[in-house]
N, C-alpha and C positions, 0 to 999 in steps of 0.2 A: 480502522475504530480504537478509541482510546481504551486502555485497560483500568477498570475500576479498582480503587483500593481495597483492602480486605473490609467485608461488610462492617459496617458500624450503625450507630444510632442516628436517628434522625431528629432535628429538631426544627420546629416551625408548624405551621398548618398541617393538616393531614389532607390528602388529595385523594379523590375517589376517580372511578372510571366505570361509567357504563358501557356495556358491550353488546351491540346487536348482534346476538347468537344466531341470528338468521343468515348472517353473512361474515361473521367474523369468530375467531376462538376467544373464549375466557381467558385461555392459557396466556395470550397477550398482555395480561396486566401484570404477569411477572416477569416479564423479559426487558424491563427497564429499571436500572440502577443509577444512583448518583455516583458519577465518575470520581467525586473526591474521596466518597468512604464506602461506596457498594451497598449503601442503603436502598431499599427499596423505594422507587418513586411513587407508586400507588399504596395506599393503605386500606383502601376498600375497592373491590371489584364487584360490580352489580350486574347481574344476569338479566338483559333486558329481552322479553319480559314474560310473564304468566300473565292471566287474564281472570277477571270476575266474570263469570257468565250467569246465565240463566237457564233453569229448565222449564220455564212457565210460572212455577211456584216458588222457588228459592234460589239464593245464589250458590254458585260452587266454583272451585278453583279450577282453572283449566290450562293446560300445557299444549303449546303446538309441538310440532314434531322435532323440532332444533332444540327447544328449551326442554323436553322430555329425555332428549339423547343426552345432553348437557348433566341432567340431573341422575340419570340413571347409570352414568359414567362417571360418578361423582370422585371415586377412588383416583381416577386420571385426570380430570378436569378441575377439581375443586380442591381436592386434599392438598395437591402439590402447591397450590398458591397459598394455602392456609399454613403449610410448612415453612413457607417464607414469612409469616407473619401477618399475611393480609387476609382481611375479613371478607367473605362472599356473601354478598346478600341477594335475595330473590326481589326483583321489582314486580309489583303487582298492578295492572291497570285495567281499565274499562275496555269492552269489547264489542260496543254499539250495540248493546241488547237491553237497554233501559235500567240497568242495575250497575251499582257501584257502592262506595264506601258511605256517600252520603245519604242513602234512601232504604236502609234497613228500617222494617215498619216498626220493629219494637227490640228490646235488649235482647230476647230470646233469638232473633234473627241474626243479630251481629254476634253473639257469642257462637252460633253453628258455624258460621263463616271463621272466625276467629279460630275455632278448633282446626279447622281444615288447613290455615295457615300456620298453626303451630305443629301439625302433622308433618307438613312438608319440611319445615324446619329441621324436625327431628329425623326424619324418615332419610333425609340426604345429607345431613351434617352440615347444615347452612350456618351462618353466623347472625342470620335475622332477616328481616322484612324492610322493603322500601314501599311506601304508599304513593303511588302515582295517579290521580283522580282525573285522568283524561278520558275521553273517548266513551264514556259512559251513556252517552245520549240521554240524559235523564229526561222524564217528561215534563213538560213545561204547564201542564195542567192536569187536574185528576189525581188519582192514587199514584203514588211513587214518586213524586217530587221530592227534592232533598230537602232533609229537615235538622232539626238542631241537636238531636240526640244521638244520630247514626254513628258518625266518626267517633266521638268521645266513647261509647259503648263499645265500639269495636276496638279501638286501642287498648282501652282498660283490658278488655277480655284477653286481648293476645298477649299483653304484658303479663297478666295473671297466668297465663298458659305457659310461658317460657321461662327458662331460668333467667336471672338478674343480669347474666353477661351478654343476653343476645342483644343486638342493636334493632332498634326500630327508627327508621328515617322516613322523613316526610319531604317529597317533591313539592315543592309548595304553588300547588294549581288546583283549581277545580273548587267546587262548592266545598269539599272536605277541608280545605285550607282556610274555610270562612267560618267554621263550626268546631272551635277549639275549646270551647267551654259550656259544659252542661250539668247542673244539678250536682254541683260539686266536684266535678270530673275536671281538671285542666289537663288537655292532652300535651301541653309543654313540659309537664311534669313526668309524663310516660314516655316521651321520646328521646333518642340521644342526639338527634341531629335533624335539620331542615336546611335544604338549599333552593337557591334560585333557578327555575325553570327554564329561564330565557336566555339562549346562548347569546354570547357577544354583549352581554349587559351586565350592569351592576344593580341589584335590588337585595335589600335585607328582607329575609322572610319574617313577617309578622307573627312571631310565635311568642306569646306570653310565657315566662319562665325559662326560655331557652336563653343562656349568655352568649356572648360573642365567640366564644370558645367553641360552640357547639351549631354555628351558623356559617353557611356559604353563600355571601351575596354574589360572588363572582362566579360566572358558569361560562364555558366555552364549548363548542363543538370542534373538535379535534381536525376534522376534515373540512370545516366551513370557516370558522373564525380565523381571522386574519393574524400572523405571527405579532403584529404591532398591537392590536387587540389584546390578545392573550397575555402578552408581556405586561401592558398596562392595568388589567384587572388583576394579575398576581401582584403587582408591586401596590395596587391599591389594598388588595388583602392585607398585605403586611403593614402598610402605612396606618390603616385602620384598627389594626389589631383582631382581626376575625381568624377562627381557627379551621377553617374548611375552605378548600378550592374544589369545585365541582367540574367535571370532565364528562363530554359525551362523544360516542362514535369512536372509540379506539378500533383502529383498522388491524388488518394482519401484517401491512408493509411498516417498515421501520420509519418510525415518527420521531426519532431521537432529536434531530435538529430542531424541529418544532417544540418538542416538549422542553428542550434546554431554554427557550424564552420564557418559560413559565418557572422552571425551578431554579433560573439564577437569581430572579428576585425572591422566591420563596425559600431556598436553600442554599443560595451562594455556590451552585454547582452547576455543571454541564450534566448532560445524561448520557449514559451507555447502553447501547441496544444489545442484549445478549443473543437475540436471534434463535436459532434452533437448539442453544444448549440451555435454555430457561426451562 
C-alpha cells in the first residue's frame, strides 16, 4: 500500500459517495485519501436510504433497521466522517406507497413533511438531505397524481427550517425533477447540488439557477461501471468544467485501484486505502 502524504487541501470537483447501508458501512467513505497529499477522496457521504411513507392520511419519514442503526449510532458512524471534513447527507426516496415529494396536496402537507426532514437532520447531526424521487408509485389518475407545487413548496420549507449551511441536493430523477418552479419559487435557488442518476452515463441535470460548479453530469456505479467508463467520465467532468462527480455503491472491500481511475483525471493523484485505520 502506498503511504499518503500529510493531509492537504484538494482542488477540483467534489466527489460524493452513496452507500447502501443495508450491506455496507458508511464509514467506508472516510477510508480513501489521495496518495499525493492525504486529502479525502470523498467530500460527501450519502446514507442510502430513508423513505417517504404513508399512513393512509399523510406522509411520514421512515427508517429501515439498517438506516436507523446508522443514525442511532451517529457518534461512531457519522461524526468521525465529519471530523475528516466529509459532509454526511440522508437520502430520502419513495417506498411504493403512492406518496412522494411531487404529490403533496397543499403547502401545509409539504411543510409537515419538511419539518420531519429538518428534525432528522438536527436530531442526528446530519449535514443535509438528498431528494431522490424514485419508487413512489404515484397514481396515474385520480387524486394523488404529481403536481406543480408540491416539490417547490417542500424544498422551500426544508430550506427555511434548516440553518443556511445545511446541504440540499437533488438526485435528478422522477416527477420532482420536472417541477422546479412554481409561483415565484425557484428550486434551483434553494438547492446546493444536483447530479445525474444514470450510472455509466453523462447527463447534465436541467436545474435552472444551478451553475456548473454545483452540477454533476457524470455518474458511476463503483461496482458495475467499468474502469474505462469511470475514467472517461471523470476526464469529461474536468474538460467541461463541472464541479461534482457522482458515485454510488461504495462497498466494504478495497476499491482504491478502481477509484484511482477517477481521481487521476479529477485530482492528478492515485488513491490510498486506509482500511481499518480510518
